[in-house]
C-alpha positions in Angstrom: 0.0 0.0 0.0 2.9 2.3 0.8 4.5 1.8 -2.6 1.1 2.6 -4.3 1.0 5.9 -2.5 4.6 6.8 -3.6 3.9 5.9 -7.2 0.8 8.1 -7.3 2.0 11.0 -5.2 1.3 13.4 -8.1 -2.1 12.8 -9.6 -1.5 15.5 -12.2 1.6 13.8 -13.7 1.3 13.0 -17.4 1.8 9.4 -18.5 5.1 8.5 -20.0 5.6 8.0 -23.7 4.7 11.4 -25.1 1.4 10.2 -26.7 -0.4 13.3 -25.6 1.9 15.9 -27.2 1.9 14.0 -30.5 -1.8 13.9 -30.5 -1.9 17.6 -29.7 0.5 18.5 -32.5 -1.3 16.4 -35.0 -4.7 17.9 -34.1 -3.3 21.5 -34.3 -1.7 20.8 -37.8 -4.9 19.3 -39.1 -7.0 22.2 -37.9 -4.4 24.7 -39.4 -4.6 23.0 -42.9 -8.4 22.9 -42.8 -8.5 26.6 -42.0 -6.0 27.5 -44.8 -7.8 25.5 -47.4 -11.2 26.8 -46.3 -9.9 30.4 -46.4 -8.4 29.9 -49.9 -11.6 28.3 -51.2 -13.8 31.1 -49.8 -11.4 33.8 -51.2 -11.4 32.2 -54.6 -15.1 31.8 -54.6 -15.7 35.4 -53.6 -13.4 36.6 -56.4 -15.0 34.5 -59.0 -18.4 35.7 -58.0 -17.4 39.2 -59.1 -16.7 38.2 -62.7 -18.4 36.4 -65.6 -16.6 33.3 -66.8 -16.0 33.2 -70.6 -13.9 31.2 -73.0 -10.6 32.3 -74.5 -12.3 32.3 -77.9 -14.8 34.9 -76.6 -11.9 37.0 -75.5 -10.2 36.8 -79.0 -13.5 37.6 -80.7 -13.9 40.8 -78.5 -10.3 41.7 -79.2 -10.7 41.3 -83.0 -13.9 43.4 -82.9 -12.0 46.1 -81.0 -14.5 45.9 -78.1 -12.0 45.7 -75.3 -11.8 48.7 -72.9 -9.5 47.3 -70.2 -7.5 44.1 -69.7 -5.5 42.7 -66.8 -3.1 39.9 -67.4 -2.4 37.6 -64.5 -0.3 34.4 -64.1 -3.3 32.1 -64.4 -6.1 34.1 -66.0 -7.1 37.1 -68.1 -9.5 39.7 -66.7 -11.1 42.1 -69.2 -14.0 44.5 -69.6 -15.7 45.3 -72.8 -16.5 48.9 -74.0 -20.2 48.1 -73.5 -19.7 47.3 -69.8 -17.4 50.2 -69.3 -20.1 52.6 -70.5 -22.4 51.5 -67.7 -22.7 53.0 -64.3 -19.7 51.8 -62.2 -22.0 50.1 -59.7 -23.4 48.0 -62.5 -20.2 47.1 -64.3 -19.1 43.5 -64.4 -15.9 42.3 -65.9 -15.2 38.9 -67.5 -12.4 36.4 -67.0 -10.9 33.5 -69.0 -8.0 31.2 -68.6 -4.6 31.5 -70.4 -3.8 29.1 -73.2 -0.9 26.7 -72.4 2.3 28.0 -73.9 0.8 31.4 -74.7 3.1 34.4 -75.0 1.6 37.0 -72.6 4.3 39.6 -73.5 3.3 39.6 -77.1 -0.4 39.7 -76.2 0.2 42.7 -74.0 2.1 44.6 -76.7 -0.7 43.9 -79.2 -3.4 45.2 -76.9 -1.4 48.3 -76.1 -1.1 48.9 -79.9 -4.9 48.7 -80.2 -5.3 51.4 -77.5 -6.5 49.0 -74.8 -5.6 49.8 -71.2 -3.5 46.9 -69.9 -2.6 46.1 -66.3 0.3 43.6 -66.4 0.8 41.4 -63.3 3.0 38.7 -64.7 4.6 36.9 -61.7 8.4 36.5 -62.0 10.5 33.9 -60.3 11.2 36.1 -57.2 7.5 37.0 -57.0 6.6 33.3 -57.0 9.1 32.7 -54.2 7.5 35.6 -52.2 4.0 34.2 -52.6 5.2 30.7 -51.4 6.9 32.3 -48.4 3.7 34.3 -47.5 1.7 31.0 -47.5 4.3 29.3 -45.4 4.3 32.2 -42.9 0.5 32.2 -42.7 0.4 28.4 -42.2 3.1 28.6 -39.6 1.5 31.3 -37.6 -1.9 29.6 -37.6 -0.2 26.3 -36.5 1.4 28.0 -33.5 -1.9 29.6 -32.5 -3.8 26.3 -32.8 -1.1 24.4 -31.0 -1.3 26.8 -28.0 -5.1 26.6 -28.0 -5.1 22.8 -28.0 -2.6 22.7 -25.1 -4.8 25.0 -23.1 -7.8 22.8 -23.8 -6.3 19.8 -22.0 -3.6 18.4 -24.2 -5.8 16.2 -26.3 -6.7 18.9 -28.8 -9.9 20.5 -29.7 -11.2 17.4 -31.5 -10.0 14.9 -28.8 -11.1 17.0 -25.9 -14.8 16.4 -26.5 -14.8 13.2 -24.5 -12.4 14.3 -21.8 -13.7 14.5 -18.3 -14.2 17.9 -16.7 -13.4 16.6 -13.2 -11.2 18.8 -11.1 -8.6 17.1 -8.9 -8.2 18.4 -5.4 -5.5 17.2 -3.0 -5.9 17.5 0.7 -3.9 20.6 0.9 -6.0 22.3 -1.7 -9.4 21.4 -0.3 -8.4 22.7 3.2 -11.7 21.2 4.6 -11.9 18.7 7.4 -14.6 17.5 9.7 -13.8 20.4 12.1 -15.2 22.7 9.4 -18.5 20.8 9.3 -20.9 21.2 12.2 -24.5 20.0 12.9 -24.1 16.8 10.9 -22.8 14.4 13.5 -24.7 11.4 12.2 -23.5 11.9 8.6 -19.9 12.3 9.7 -20.1 9.1 11.7 -21.3 7.2 8.6 -18.5 8.7 6.5 -15.9 8.1 9.1 -15.9 4.4 8.1 -15.0 5.3 4.5 -12.1 7.3 5.7 -10.9 4.4 7.9 -11.2 2.0 5.0 -9.0 4.3 2.7 -6.4 4.4 5.5 -6.5 0.7 6.6 -8.1 -1.5 3.9 -6.4 -4.6 5.2 -8.4 -4.4 8.4 -11.6 -4.9 6.5 -10.3 -7.4 3.9 -8.8 -9.6 6.6 -12.3 -10.4 7.9 -13.8 -10.6 4.5 -15.8 -7.4 4.6 -16.4 -5.2 1.7 -17.0 -1.5 1.9 -19.9 -0.1 -0.1 -18.7 1.2 -3.5 -20.8 4.3 -3.3 -22.6 6.5 -0.8 -25.4 8.9 -1.7 -25.7 12.1 0.3 -29.3 13.3 0.4 -30.6 16.5 1.9 -32.1 19.9 1.3 -30.1 22.6 -0.6 -27.5 24.3 1.7 -27.2 21.5 4.2 -23.5 20.9 3.4 -23.4 17.8 1.1 -20.6 19.1 -1.0 -18.7 20.3 2.1 -19.0 16.9 3.7 -17.6 15.2 0.6 -14.6 17.6 0.6 -14.1 17.0 4.3 -13.9 13.2 3.6 -11.2 13.8 1.1 -9.4 16.2 3.5 -9.6 13.7 6.4 -8.5 10.8 4.2 -5.6 12.7 2.5 -6.4 11.3 -0.9 -7.1 12.8 -4.3 -10.6 14.2 -4.7 -12.4 14.2 -8.0 -15.3 16.6 -8.1 -17.7 16.8 -11.1 -21.3 17.9 -11.5 -23.9 15.5 -13.0 -24.7 18.2 -15.7 -21.1 18.1 -16.9 -21.8 14.6 -18.3 -24.8 15.7 -20.4 -23.7 16.8 -23.9 -25.4 17.7 -27.2 -23.5 14.9 -29.0 -24.6 11.3 -28.3 -21.9 9.3 -26.7 -19.8 12.2 -25.3 -21.3 11.8 -21.8 -20.4 8.1 -21.7 -16.9 9.0 -22.9 -16.5 11.5 -20.1 -17.6 8.8 -17.5 -15.0 6.4 -18.8 -12.3 9.0 -18.7 -13.2 10.0 -15.2 -12.9 6.5 -13.8 -9.6 5.9 -15.8 -8.1 9.0 -14.2 -9.3 7.8 -10.8 -7.8 4.3 -11.3 -4.4 5.9 -11.9 -4.2 7.7 -8.6 -6.2 5.3 -6.4 -6.9 5.4 -3.5 -9.1 8.4 -4.2 -12.6 9.7 -3.9 -15.0 10.5 -6.8 -17.7 13.0 -6.0 -20.6 13.6 -8.4 -22.7 16.6 -7.4 -26.4 16.8 -8.5 -26.3 13.2 -9.7 -30.0 13.4 -10.6 -29.0 15.3 -13.7 -27.6 12.1 -15.2 -29.1 9.4 -12.9 -32.8 10.2 -13.6 -35.1 7.2 -13.9 -35.3 5.7 -17.4 -39.0 6.1 -18.3 -40.2 5.5 -21.8 -43.7 6.7 -21.2 -42.8 10.2 -22.3 -40.1 9.3 -24.8 -36.4 8.6 -24.1 -33.2 10.5 -24.1 -30.6 8.4 -25.8 -27.6 10.5 -24.6 -28.8 10.5 -20.9 -29.5 6.7 -21.0 -26.1 5.9 -22.5 -24.3 8.1 -19.9 -26.3 6.4 -17.1 -25.5 2.9 -18.4 -21.8 3.7 -18.7 -21.9 5.1 -15.1 -23.5 1.9 -13.9 -21.0 -0.3 -15.7 -18.0 1.7 -14.4 -19.2 1.4 -10.8 -19.6 -2.3 -11.2 -16.2 -2.5 -12.9 -13.8 -1.4 -10.1 -13.0 -3.5 -7.1 -13.4 -2.0 -3.6 -9.9 -3.2 -2.7 -8.5 -0.6 -5.2 -9.5 2.2 -2.8 -11.9 4.1 -5.1 -14.9 5.4 -3.3 -17.8 7.1 -5.2 -19.8 9.7 -3.4 -22.8 11.5 -4.9 -25.2 14.2 -3.7 -28.8 15.0 -4.6 -31.9 16.7 -3.2 -34.2 14.6 -5.4 -33.6 10.9 -4.5 -37.1 9.9 -5.5 -36.4 10.4 -9.3 -33.1 8.4 -9.3 -33.0 5.2 -11.3 -33.5 2.1 -9.2 -30.5 0.4 -10.8 -28.3 3.2 -9.4 -29.5 2.5 -5.9 -29.3 -1.3 -5.8 -26.7 -3.1 -3.5 -23.3 -2.9 -5.0 -23.6 0.7 -6.3 -25.0 3.6 -4.3 -26.3 1.3 -1.7 -25.7 3.5 1.3 -27.9 6.5 1.8 -26.6 9.2 4.2 -29.2 11.8 5.2 -27.8 15.3 5.5 -30.8 16.9 7.3 -31.5 20.4 8.6 -29.6 20.8 11.9 -31.3 20.8 15.2 -30.8 23.4 18.0 -27.4 22.1 19.1 -26.4 21.6 15.4 -27.2 25.2 14.6 -25.3 26.4 17.6 -22.2 24.4 16.5 -22.6 25.7 13.0 -22.8 29.3 14.2 -19.6 28.7 16.2 -17.8 27.4 13.1 -18.9 30.4 11.0 -18.0 32.9 13.8 -14.5 31.5 14.4 -12.9 34.3 12.3 -15.5 36.9 13.2 -14.7 39.4 16.1 -17.7 39.1 18.5 -18.6 41.5 21.3 -19.2 40.2 24.9 -23.0 40.5 24.6 -23.3 38.0 21.8 -25.5 34.9 22.8 -25.3 32.4 19.9 -27.8 30.1 21.6 -30.5 32.7 21.2 -29.7 33.1 17.6 -29.7 29.3 17.1 -33.1 29.2 18.9 -34.6 31.8 16.6 -33.4 30.2 13.4 -35.4 27.0 13.6 -35.3 25.3 10.2 -32.3 27.1 8.9 -29.5 25.2 7.1 -25.8 25.8 7.2 -25.8 28.1 4.2 -28.5 30.3 5.8 -26.5 30.6 9.0 -23.3 31.5 7.1 -25.2 34.2 5.3 -26.6 35.5 8.5 -23.2 35.8 10.2 -21.8 37.5 7.1 -24.6 40.0 7.0 -24.1 40.8 10.7 -20.4 41.4 10.0 -21.2 43.7 7.1 -23.7 45.6 9.3 -21.0 46.1 12.0 -18.7 47.6 9.4 -21.4 49.9 8.2 -22.0 51.1 11.8 -18.3 51.8 12.2 -17.7 49.1 14.9 -14.8 46.6 15.0 -16.9 43.8 16.5 -20.2 42.1 15.9 -22.8 42.5 18.7 -26.1 40.7 19.4 -28.1 43.4 17.7 -26.2 42.9 14.5 -27.1 39.2 14.5 -30.8 39.8 15.3 -31.1 42.5 12.7 -29.5 40.3 10.1 -31.9 37.5 11.0 -34.8 39.9 10.5 -33.2 41.1 7.2 -33.2 37.5 5.9 -36.9 37.2 6.8 -38.4 40.5 5.8 -35.6 42.4 4.0 -34.2 45.7 5.0 -36.2 48.7 6.2 -37.7 51.0 3.6 -37.2 54.4 5.3 -38.6 56.5 2.5 -42.0 54.7 2.3 -44.6 57.1 3.6 -48.0 55.6 4.6 -51.2 57.6 5.1 -52.5 57.9 8.7 -55.3 55.5 7.9 -53.0 52.9 6.4 -50.7 53.2 9.3 -53.6 52.6 11.8 -54.7 49.6 9.7 -51.2 48.1 9.8 -50.9 48.7 13.5 -54.2 47.1 14.4 -53.4 44.2 12.0 -50.1 43.4 13.6 -51.4 43.8 17.1 -54.3 41.5 16.2 -51.7 38.8 15.4 -49.7 39.4 18.6 -52.7 39.7 20.9 -54.3 36.5 19.8 -50.9 34.7 20.3 -50.4 36.3 23.7 -53.8 35.3 25.0 -53.6 31.7 23.8 -52.0 28.9 25.8 -50.3 26.9 23.1 -48.8 29.7 21.0 -45.1 30.7 20.6 -44.1 33.8 22.5 -44.1 37.1 20.6 -40.6 38.7 20.4 -41.2 41.8 18.3 -43.9 43.8 16.6 -43.2 46.5 14.0 -45.1 48.6 11.5 -41.9 49.8 9.6 -42.2 48.8 5.9 -39.5 46.4 4.6 -38.2 45.6 1.1 -39.9 42.2 1.1 -43.2 44.0 0.6 -44.4 43.7 4.2 -45.7 46.9 5.7 -45.1 45.4 9.1 -44.6 42.0 10.8 -45.0 40.2 14.1 -42.1 37.9 15.0 -42.6 34.9 17.3 -39.6 33.1 18.8 -40.0 29.6 20.2 -38.7 29.0 23.7 -37.7 25.4 22.8 -37.2 23.4 19.7 -40.2 21.1 19.0 -40.4 18.2 16.5 -44.1 17.4 17.0 -47.2 19.6 17.1 -50.6 18.7 18.6 -53.8 19.5 16.8 -54.6 22.2 19.3 -51.3 23.9 18.7 -51.9 24.0 15.0 -55.4 25.4 15.6 -53.8 28.1 17.8 -51.4 28.9 15.0 -54.4 29.2 12.6 -56.1 31.7 14.9 -52.9 33.7 15.2 -52.5 33.8 11.4 -56.0 35.1 10.8 -55.8 37.4 13.8 -54.7 40.3 11.6 -57.7 40.1 9.3 -60.0 39.7 12.3 -58.6 42.9 13.8 -59.3 44.8 10.6 -62.9 43.5 10.6 -63.6 44.1 14.3 -62.2 47.6 14.4 -62.7 49.1 10.9 -65.2 46.7 9.3 -62.9 46.4 6.2 -60.8 43.8 4.5 -57.4 44.8 3.1 -54.8 43.1 0.9 -52.3 43.1 3.7 -53.6 39.7 4.9 -52.8 37.9 1.6 -49.7 36.1 3.0 -51.4 35.3 6.3 -54.4 33.7 4.4 -52.0 31.8 2.1 -50.1 30.3 5.0 -53.3 29.5 7.0 -54.8 27.7 4.0 -51.7 25.6 3.5 -51.6 24.6 7.1 -55.3 23.8 7.2 -55.0 21.7 4.1 -52.1 19.7 5.6 -54.2 19.1 8.7 -56.9 17.6 6.6 -54.9 15.8 3.8 -51.8 14.6 5.7 -52.1 14.9 9.5 -55.4 13.1 9.9 -56.8 16.0 12.0 -60.2 16.3 10.3 -63.5 15.3 11.7 -64.8 14.5 8.2 -62.0 12.4 6.8 -60.5 11.1 10.0 -57.2 9.2 9.5 -57.5 9.0 5.7 -54.7 10.8 3.8 -55.6 12.4 0.5 -52.3 13.9 -0.6 -48.7 12.7 -1.0 -45.5 14.7 -0.7 -43.1 14.9 -3.6 -39.7 16.6 -3.7 -39.3 16.2 0.1 -36.0 18.0 0.2 -37.0 20.9 -2.1 -40.4 22.6 -1.9 -42.1 19.7 0.0 -45.3 20.4 -1.9 -48.1 17.9 -1.5 -50.1 16.7 -4.5 -53.7 15.4 -4.2 -54.0 11.7 -4.5 -57.7 11.1 -4.4 -60.8 11.4 -6.5 -62.3 14.7 -7.6 -65.3 14.2 -5.3 -62.9 13.7 -2.3 -60.8 16.7 -3.3 -63.9 18.8 -3.3 -64.7 17.5 0.2 -61.2 18.4 1.3 -61.7 22.0 0.1 -65.0 22.2 2.1 -63.3 20.9 5.2 -60.4 23.3 4.8 -62.9 26.2 4.5 -64.7 25.0 7.6 -61.5 24.9 9.7 -60.5 28.4 8.5 -63.9 29.8 9.2 -63.8 28.4 12.7 -60.3 29.8 13.4 -61.5 33.2 12.0 -64.5 33.2 14.2 -62.4 32.4 17.3 -60.0 35.1 16.5 -62.7 37.7 16.2 -64.3 36.6 19.5 -60.9 36.9 21.3 -60.3 40.4 19.9 -63.9 41.6 20.5 -63.7 40.5 24.2 -60.4 42.3 24.6 -61.2 45.3 22.4 -59.9 47.8 25.0 -56.5 46.0 25.2 -56.4 45.9 21.4 -56.9 49.7 21.2 -54.4 50.4 23.9 -51.5 48.4 22.5 -52.2 49.6 18.9 -52.0 53.3 20.0 -48.7 52.5 21.8 -47.4 50.8 18.6 -48.4 53.8 16.5 -46.2 56.0 18.6 -43.2 53.8 18.9 -43.5 51.9 15.6 -41.6 48.9 17.0 -42.2 47.2 20.4 -40.8 44.1 22.0 -42.6 41.0 23.3 -41.8 42.1 26.8 -43.6 45.4 26.3 -46.6 43.6 24.8 -46.8 41.2 27.8 -46.5 44.1 30.2 -49.8 45.4 28.9 -51.4 41.9 29.0 -50.3 41.0 32.5 -51.0 44.5 34.0 -54.6 44.4 33.0 -54.9 40.6 33.7 -57.1 40.0 30.7 -58.1 36.3 30.5 -60.1 34.3 28.0 -63.3 32.7 29.3 -63.5 28.9 29.4 -64.4 27.3 26.1 -67.8 26.3 27.3 -68.5 29.9 28.3 -67.6 31.4 25.0 -70.4 33.4 23.4 -72.1 31.9 20.4 -71.4 33.5 17.1 
């Protein structure tokens, strides 16, 4: 094993024998000759198109009839213009040309034409002129050859023609990646699964001694931004082996067979420098399921078949490990996932609270933080965020600190950056009318007050009526006290009442309906539909599911999987649940109308209030909801 490492210490070393330079020179010479011939043919065709071809007899007849106005004698032809053509407008004149007879005396012909009074342009090429013409062609061909040779070398050494089938994979050594498991946080389970691959690359004899075989491939599955590519680079960094990285779309070409050729070249390169890691990002671009119902893609299928055969072709003992990443595992071909290929699936999920905290610590290692920074609160507020989101949040906070003229990032920078990601930056030049401002204030307080008076709601952390670039004229932010993975039916109904609380406040106070509740209604409708179609929280349908989720790691959208009559019934049940939540929200705000007015007036003055200020009003007046059985009938 040690000798194998020494022989392959330089993965970029070219094979001996000089085959690649010969191929490059031959390709450059071929392209140069083609260009010269094509250029000469085009130039000759353009020149001929300007003249009318005639016979030498026609030329002599015009000469005997004294109809020649101008003649030009060349080494290979005679150009002439008759007096009739010369009398025409210059834009409409067209000369004629004919060939020279073999053995003809052009000197005598020129003298005879001059004696007849014809204007003669003599361009007879002498020996030295012929030599100059040949030299000019040689110089042109040589210059083109040098240019083509340089271009073919830059395109990979195989030339422009041979480079079509070359793999576009980039080779990274451990020193170049600079990524280890210390740079990946919040994915402890995934790192534990990949640690076995690293150990195998270091100590393969430990596994072969007992007869064990490591899986040839591992599929990293997760939402965008969770760190799948970063994990693959970290594996290469930890194992200290060459790392081949290529995207699935790089295999897809316009020419049939080019993708398969690239797959072969990739695995040939990997075999030369084994042990190594091959990483195919977005493998769904080439590994999509082969389905003939809607036609077939010959290039995609050939590329996939070649990939399958290459994975089957190498032995695990060679030390080649194939990693792939995707966020659409449901569309991958079944043959790609069978045992012996990508048979190990590693889920790279959204990090939990501790994972987000560790991720924030990784991204703030090089950031100067002030003493008031509490990363746990930021991690608690960013439920559902992935690693890329947290990296963007930290960077936005650092940029804000620089804009404020400070040398360290404080807690306010992180919180403002989090709000910027949610609602965008503040639009300071947007001016609302007094009526619009009151509507927005009552709308936001309606959300916050319903949430504050309910038992199963998340605490309100901030209310603002300052417009933001996302289009929101204000928003109410709720921050969970603890991370939850399950929600009860009552908690979801409470969230529904909170979402429609803004529209309820508009109706209770002003008796109007505004467009400001559009996003609230959209979110409430989606939640109510999930309660009916997926969560089994409907009185009408019970435990029956009427929708299935596709693209779990992308949009997670559910598609109806039932008859049209059942779908109509789902719509009616969703409407009933929303109507009930809306009625409950109006009842809560009507019973606490004085508190609604008081907090709204306070918000109109300050424009932004905290959750503590909101709860100070609620606790001071000791407003409480009546028991459910005492609630007034609508």
